[in-house]
C-alpha atoms as one frame of an Amber mdcrd trajectory, in Angstrom:
protein
   0.012  -0.080  -0.099   1.242   3.614  -0.927   0.491   6.809   0.961  -0.291
   9.752  -1.439  -0.407  13.245   0.161  -1.515  16.445  -2.057  -3.028  19.813
  -1.604  -5.660  21.555  -3.280  -7.160  25.079  -3.032 -10.607  26.056  -1.818
 -11.785  29.160  -2.843 -12.438  31.798  -0.061 -15.744  31.551   1.881 -16.457
  28.081   0.322 -15.406  25.936   3.587 -19.246  25.230   4.602 -20.501  24.042
   1.335 -17.313  21.956   0.595 -17.997  20.356   3.928 -21.732  19.924   3.228
 -21.139  18.303  -0.204 -18.710  15.845   1.390 -20.938  14.968   4.203 -23.428
  14.052   1.440 -20.832  12.307  -0.925 -22.324   9.938  -3.291 -22.357   6.566
  -2.297 -21.751   5.273  -5.724 -18.558   7.586  -5.727 -17.199   5.990  -2.592
 -17.780   2.652  -4.148 -15.923   3.706  -7.157 -12.767   5.060  -5.170 -12.756
   1.854  -3.141 -12.937  -0.305  -6.384 -10.139   1.589  -7.897  -7.597   0.932
  -4.921  -8.383   3.862  -2.485  -8.288   2.238   0.788  -8.366   5.115   3.125
  -9.091   9.036   2.087  -8.937  11.938   4.571  -8.993  15.590   3.842  -7.913
  18.301   6.221  -8.495  22.124   5.829  -6.198  24.687   6.676  -8.476  27.893
   7.412  -5.640  30.335   7.363  -4.783  29.686   3.858  -8.054  27.650   2.327
  -5.717  24.800   1.695  -6.927  21.356   1.680  -4.566  18.548   2.446  -5.381
  15.130   1.291  -4.080  11.876   2.477  -4.855   8.436   0.521  -3.771   5.111
   1.268  -3.879   3.328  -2.261  -2.964  -0.099  -3.681  -0.259   0.882  -6.180
  -1.032   1.348  -9.972  -4.863   1.155  -9.900  -6.178   4.644  -9.511  -5.101
   5.943 -13.013  -8.527   5.005 -14.366 -10.372   7.385 -12.190  -9.219  10.439
 -14.308 -11.438   9.196 -17.406 -14.226   7.828 -15.294 -17.702   9.624 -15.934
 -18.793   9.408 -12.445 -15.339  11.073 -11.131 -15.831  13.672 -13.858 -19.110
  14.446 -12.885 -18.157  14.829  -9.075 -15.432  17.329 -10.298 -17.972  19.200
 -12.308 -20.032  19.258  -8.878 -17.278  20.606  -6.809 -15.749  23.009  -9.458
 -17.428  26.081  -8.048 -15.708  25.568  -4.802 -11.974  24.913  -5.855  -9.218
  26.041  -8.100  -9.780  23.740 -10.973  -7.869  22.548 -14.145  -9.809  23.139
 -17.694 -11.122  19.482 -17.498 -12.874  20.682 -13.921 -10.458  18.352 -12.197
  -9.085  20.031  -8.956  -5.595  21.535  -9.014  -3.483  19.032  -7.327  -0.062
  19.707  -5.932   1.744  16.639  -4.592   3.394  16.913  -1.225   6.763  15.234
  -0.390   7.209  13.252   2.854  10.246  14.778   4.672   9.996  12.898   7.846
   8.484   9.464   8.939   8.712   8.483  12.573  11.127   5.183  12.819
């Protein structure tokens, strides 16, 4: 299993709506994520910078197909008004490097 950590940017003032939409995440999307190797997924919010920090534990080499999945694309479209996004409506994602792990 591999840990993947990245950040995304929430538009100012969108925290409440972002939480609301994730509180009501589509069950079929959760199933899709699990079927594509995402075993655990947490998102943290930094209120000072409107930055979202995502932590995923995934089975390696399986999640690539999510970027072309119609359901995933529909979720991105659903969330696009709240976040910084790419032209395809996917969130702008910046990978984070692990600089310390407790032995």
